[in-house]
KOLMAR-354578 format. One line per 4 residues: number of its first residue (from 1); their letters; for each residue x, y, z of N, C-alpha, C, CB. Coordinates in steps of 0.001 Angstrom, whole numbers, plus 500000, padded with zeros to 6 digits. Atoms other than C-alpha are relative to their C-alpha. Glycine has a CB too. Layout:
N
NUM = a = X,Y,Z,X,Y,Z,X,Y,Z,X,Y,Z | ... $
// end
This chain:
151
1 = mtll = 500982,499705,498994,515191,893027,350117,500513,499675,501397,498733,499243,499718 | 499411,500381,498695,517133,891257,352906,501001,501077,500497,500723,498610,499881 | 499015,498931,499580,519741,893998,352847,499157,501124,500525,500964,500509,498784 | 500790,498842,499546,517041,896677,353210,499460,499609,501481,498740,500330,498912 $
5 = ttia = 500426,500471,498656,515537,894523,356100,501075,500169,501033,499593,498543,499952 | 498868,499916,499033,518903,894314,357911,500365,501389,500383,501209,499344,499444 | 499657,498603,499696,519405,898074,357554,498789,500601,500694,500391,500821,498693 | 501250,499405,499346,515770,899012,358562,499762,499517,501354,498766,499703,499205 $
9 = aplv = 500287,500569,498705,515423,896717,361447,500743,500774,501154,500402,498503,499994 | 499462,499272,498938,517997,898371,363670,499489,501452,500029,501468,499953,499916 | 500522,498662,499997,516690,901811,362671,498682,500058,500629,499926,500538,498650 | 501259,500082,499387,513227,900848,363668,500093,499739,501590,499218,498896,499294 $
13 = vial = 499738,500212,498496,514509,899527,367045,500491,501344,500593,501135,498814,500268 | 499424,498748,499450,516466,902774,367625,498906,501061,500165,501137,500543,499070 | 501168,499016,499973,513375,904951,366696,499116,499716,501090,499186,499986,498726 | 500974,500363,498976,511055,902966,369038,500600,500256,501305,499552,498558,499895 $
17 = tllt = 499303,499826,498715,513642,903212,371824,500065,501467,500248,501434,499358,500007 | 499970,498538,499699,513952,907003,371377,498475,500516,500286,500689,500823,498707 | 501295,499608,499683,510163,907358,371285,499551,499596,501321,499130,499527,499057 | 500285,500511,498661,509847,905311,374424,500655,500845,501021,500447,498571,500154 $
21 = vlga = 499235,499299,499129,512536,907146,376168,499416,501467,500053,501472,499925,499574 | 500456,498708,499899,511058,910507,375263,498641,500158,500483,500121,500601,498815 | 501308,500210,499495,507636,909324,376410,498945,500178,498958,499753,500889,501114 | 501031,499686,501095,505939,909852,373129,499165,498706,499732,500740,500506,498592 $
25 = vpvv = 500787,501307,500172,504950,906108,373013,500311,499219,501215,500388,499154,498649 | 499866,500833,498762,504224,903902,376070,500813,498680,499612,498495,499622,500620 | 499100,501207,500104,506482,900772,376523,499171,498845,499341,500566,499544,501487 | 500728,501078,500561,503629,898421,375755,499532,500319,498455,498763,499718,500946 $
29 = galg = 500294,499612,501386,502702,900326,372540,501252,499872,499135,499455,501449,499943 | 498765,500203,500778,506431,900309,371446,500195,498477,499747,501255,500615,500767 | 499893,501509,500259,506499,896505,372010,499039,499455,499002,499785,499230,501272 | 501116,500430,500981,503193,896144,370042,500515,500398,498610,498510,500739,500323 $
33 = laaa = 499441,499569,501323,504742,898249,367256,501143,499163,499531,500464,501427,500062 | 498907,500857,500357,507859,896295,367355,499638,498652,499533,500863,499869,501089 | 500429,501305,500290,505944,893045,367165,499317,500117,498573,499021,499438,501156 | 500709,499826,501368,503828,894344,364216,501063,500217,498936,498957,501268,499995 $
37 = vavl = 498957,499796,500935,506976,895533,362405,500739,498688,499769,500935,501088,500479 | 499385,501301,500247,508584,892147,362981,499181,499030,499171,500304,499371,501278 | 500864,500743,500759,505493,890454,361653,499994,500413,498550,498703,500081,500564 | 499938,499471,501416,505520,892627,358572,501282,499738,499406,499741,501480,499921 $
41 = aaqa = 498679,500441,500531,509153,892006,358092,500044,498497,499555,501078,500233,501085 | 500055,501372,500323,508641,888350,358298,499046,499670,498811,499596,499258,501213 | 500792,500183,501211,505771,888635,355836,500809,500390,498742,498704,500838,500086 | 499269,499496,501137,507916,890680,353434,501157,498938,499616,500606,501463,500353 $
45 = ltlv = 498984,500986,500315,510698,888171,353733,499417,498785,499356,500744,499608,501224 | 500638,501179,500502,508329,885283,353153,499525,500329,498514,498778,499567,500966 | 500532,499755,501436,506826,887151,350000,501221,500090,499151,499086,501375,499846 | 498902,499922,500902,510251,887903,348633,500573,498660,499714,501033,500888,500526 $
49 = tlrr = 499430,501314,500140,511510,884363,349245,498976,499134,498953,500146,499291,501560 | 500975,500753,500801,508244,882990,347675,500120,500544,498537,498484,500165,500592 | 499852,499464,501405,508612,885306,344548,501186,499443,499379,500092,501525,499956 | 498740,500453,500654,512262,884235,344077,499809,498462,499624,501307,500225,501012 $
53 = tdgk = 500199,501459,500314,511290,880618,344401,499069,499779,498762,499379,499265,501256 | 500939,500034,501070,508353,881159,342011,500684,500339,498644,498860,500965,500297 | 499278,499613,501215,510662,882953,339541,500927,498877,499477,500822,501265,500274 | 499137,501009,500384,513134,880136,339593,499256,498795,499448,500838,499635,501122 $
57 = aqrv = 500892,501100,500554,510339,877542,339094,499568,500263,498659,498782,499791,500824 | 500511,499590,501317,509038,879564,336196,501165,499867,498897,499444,501529,500088 | 498784,500076,500971,512623,879718,334572,500200,498396,499718,501477,500737,500728 | 499782,501435,500211,512958,875916,335132,498914,499417,499021,499964,499241,501392 $
61 = dnrv = 501112,500410,500809,509505,875307,333598,500251,500369,498509,498704,500651,500526 | 499644,499473,501358,510464,877392,330529,501147,499238,499294,500402,501473,500121 | 498840,500710,500517,513762,875651,330149,499520,498476,499604,501213,500008,501149 | 500417,501447,500384,511991,872109,330295,499122,500059,498790,499203,499245,501191 $
65 = krqe = 500758,499957,501219,509446,873324,327696,500810,500000,498792,499162,501133,499982 | 499112,499727,501166,512198,874594,325406,500771,498636,499589,501079,501205,500388 | 499341,501251,500237,514127,871299,325818,499083,498980,499441,500604,499500,501229 | 500940,500932,500467,510967,869227,325196,499760,500321,498497,498693,500056,500854 $
69 = aela = 500099,499705,501407,510399,871176,322030,501154,499506,499160,499868,501429,499825 | 498737,500385,500808,513941,870559,320810,499985,498363,499954,501486,500626,500775 | 500012,501497,500011,513564,866894,321801,498972,499481,498973,499657,499431,501441 | 501086,500348,501085,510350,866724,319604,500648,500157,498606,498651,501010,500104 $
73 = kvrt = 499367,499869,501293,512324,868161,316729,501075,498821,499642,500694,501390,499976 | 498946,501001,500114,515123,865653,317315,499305,498594,499629,500851,499919,501406 | 500885,501227,500260,512481,862789,317368,499577,499974,498553,498695,499999,500925 | 500465,499956,501417,511028,863898,314100,501149,499798,498942,499310,501369,499742 $
77 = aver = 498856,500080,500947,514472,864205,312461,500521,498437,500080,501233,501140,500438 | 499512,501424,499896,515399,860683,313826,499186,499091,499262,500051,499522,501391 | 500979,500841,500673,512166,859246,312469,500201,500118,498395,498503,500452,500454 | 499731,499743,501444,512826,860804,309092,501199,499301,499515,500164,501457,499731 $
81 = ldgr = 498826,500736,500356,516287,859540,309030,499930,498463,500036,501038,500424,500860 | 500218,501469,499867,515218,856150,310097,499227,499447,498742,499175,499685,501348 | 500714,500324,501186,512781,856010,307171,501040,499992,498782,498808,501045,499785 | 499033,499780,501204,515535,857256,304754,500977,498755,500095,500883,501537,500091 $
85 = ldei = 498968,501005,499868,517968,854594,306192,499321,498633,499533,500575,499939,501549 | 500678,501261,500407,515382,851866,305642,499920,499968,498476,498546,499884,500638 | 500039,499878,501377,514989,853049,302039,501385,499532,499334,499651,501450,499665 | 498704,500242,500460,518825,852973,301638,500428,498518,500147,500923,500890,500717 $
89 = vsll = 499683,501284,499788,519171,849610,303169,499193,498998,498924,499688,499713,501491 | 500727,500681,500979,516437,848274,300766,500661,500062,498632,498651,500537,499947 | 499261,499719,501324,518219,849836,297746,501242,499147,499903,500422,501538,499871 | 498722,500830,499917,521506,848239,298881,499838,498631,499784,500645,500115,501262 $
93 = rqes = 500286,501416,500218,519949,844890,299166,499697,499683,498582,498872,499565,500838 | 500396,500236,501355,518474,845127,295717,501282,500078,499223,498913,501014,499492 | 498793,499857,500731,521808,846381,294364,500943,498735,500204,500698,501310,500444 | 499242,501210,499643,523546,843479,296157,499529,498810,499200,499873,499700,501493 $
97 = grhe = 500609,501094,500764,521182,841003,294651,500355,500111,498478,498443,500017,500202 | 499653,499835,501410,521782,842501,291194,501510,499704,499786,499646,501452,499520 | 498547,500155,500119,525599,842466,291740,500288,498457,500113,500787,500863,501151 | 499949,501517,499994,525278,838732,292754,499598,499296,498730,499121,499484,501065 $
101 = edlr = 500423,500708,501266,523394,837896,289590,501001,500300,498919,498550,500440,499526 | 498923,499637,501079,525973,839799,287355,501176,499130,500253,500470,501574,500046 | 498892,500908,499737,528715,837963,289155,499862,498628,499485,500221,499914,501387 | 500318,501430,500341,527102,834582,288679,499934,499898,498423,498560,499522,500695 $
105 = ailv = 500055,500104,501521,526527,835358,285024,501393,500038,499439,499149,501173,499355 | 498556,499921,500364,530211,836350,284620,500665,498632,500110,500744,501018,500916 | 499372,501313,499748,531343,833206,286284,499435,498879,499043,499767,499593,501504 | 500607,501015,500929,528901,831044,284187,500713,500212,498662,498362,500168,499849 $
109 = slge = 499441,499637,501286,530282,832794,281112,501484,499503,499850,499919,501540,499827 | 498692,500419,500054,533820,832195,282029,500171,498471,500106,500725,500676,501035 | 500091,501442,499873,533018,828585,282897,499767,499355,498484,498753,499628,501053 | 500329,500378,501373,531499,828170,279368,501139,500251,499048,498786,500745,499531 $
113 = drlt = 498831,499687,500934,534409,829789,277645,501136,498980,500322,500545,501567,500197 | 498992,501106,499710,536714,827341,279539,499681,498798,499433,500176,499742,501383 | 500483,501363,500550,534579,824401,278565,500260,499985,498529,498423,499732,500272 | 499688,499965,501420,534882,825474,274916,501444,500134,499691,499292,501087,499366 $
117 = avpr = 498589,499792,500232,538466,826364,275191,500806,498721,500113,500525,501013,500956 | 499180,501226,499909,539640,822997,276298,499991,499166,498851,499606,499205,501078 | 499995,500848,501354,538459,820969,273219,500760,500719,498892,498478,499727,499452 | 499360,499218,501075,539732,823834,270948,501507,499915,500238,499493,501523,499979 $
121 = rrem = 498599,500012,499807,543101,823632,272656,500571,498610,499604,500328,500358,501454 | 499527,501304,500374,543280,819879,272187,500013,499837,498433,499106,498917,500670 | 499953,500107,501438,542376,820336,268525,501252,500756,499447,498681,500564,499383 | 498780,499194,500353,545221,822976,268198,501225,499145,500180,500122,501301,500885 $
125 = eelv = 498821,500809,499703,547662,820635,269907,500177,498927,498905,499872,499338,501416 | 499880,501048,500896,546799,817832,267496,500500,500573,498615,498652,499260,499895 | 499604,499382,501282,547102,820177,264489,501525,500270,500080,499171,501362,499716 | 498469,499720,499787,550579,821377,265777,500800,498768,499897,500302,500634,501407 $
129 = sell = 499162,501207,500016,551715,817834,266368,500013,499425,498662,499533,498973,500985 | 500046,500491,501421,550667,816956,262807,501004,500880,499135,498455,500100,499398 | 499291,499134,500904,552343,819965,261210,501502,500055,500438,499341,501433,499985 | 498634,499922,499785,555608,819907,263208,500887,499010,499162,500210,499803,501404 $
133 = pkla = 499235,500875,500926,556899,816787,261404,500073,500407,498571,499448,498685,500028 | 500026,499589,501346,555867,818074,258122,500929,501242,499796,498559,500293,499587 | 499118,498847,500126,557598,821378,258796,501445,499734,500131,499651,500971,500966 | 498615,500381,499856,560692,819686,259929,500503,499279,498673,500158,499059,501270 $
137 = aaea = 499571,500695,501247,560755,817548,256767,500143,501019,498856,498962,498872,499597 | 499943,499095,501027,560117,820569,254629,501320,500874,500074,498756,500834,500044 | 498697,499295,499757,563178,822375,256160,501161,499137,499584,500161,500387,501494 | 498810,500952,500264,565400,819286,255639,500142,499833,498521,499804,498546,500686 $
141 = rpwr = 499720,500202,501440,564837,819228,251847,501035,500910,499370,498761,500159,499252 | 498885,499349,500614,567765,820348,249691,499503,501121,499027,500870,498952,499260 | 500416,499097,501066,565821,822109,246958,499314,501372,500614,498959,499196,499034 | 500643,498837,499285,564608,824713,249542,500839,501156,499420,500055,499903,501720 $
145 = arpe = 499375,498772,500530,565330,828221,248173,500855,500534,501120,498927,501081,499513 | 499178,499292,498938,568264,829792,249861,499921,501495,499998,501436,499642,499854 | 500165,498552,499928,568271,833334,250959,501106,500687,499092,500103,500492,501532 | 498991,499361,500881,570037,835739,248536,501147,500521,500795,499389,501138,499190 $
149 = gaa = 498811,499506,499295,573498,836631,249447,500712,498920,500903,499587,501198,500867 | 499359,501043,499245,574171,833379,251176,500722,499019,499006,498937,499248,500894 | 499223,500801,500974,576801,831261,249513,500511,498744,500668,501189,500816,499416 $
// end
């Protein structure tokens, strides 16, 4: 529109000048016509500028609404994920508690096995210490059977 105005304005001035020179239009009338054309051009420029500004505002408004809608979707997804994460944390805590109980039970069992193993070990050591002298005495006896082929 501004390009049209810049082209049309000099043409209007030239046309009014020619009409005034030829005597078709008086000078006062030509000045009045020029003023009217200038006012109309200013109104057209204002209208075009206003429409462009309104169009830009409309596009910005549409973009904001689109982004707000996307933000609402993101909020919903975050809330859903937050709830799911709370469930997962709760399950992990339960599993951790169960794991701790299992570990304590294993350690208690190992401790009990160790407690029963110590007296049993002492009994075995006593038995071995009793059998070793008897075994040594049995090996030292001459009537022991010799293996075949040994002379």
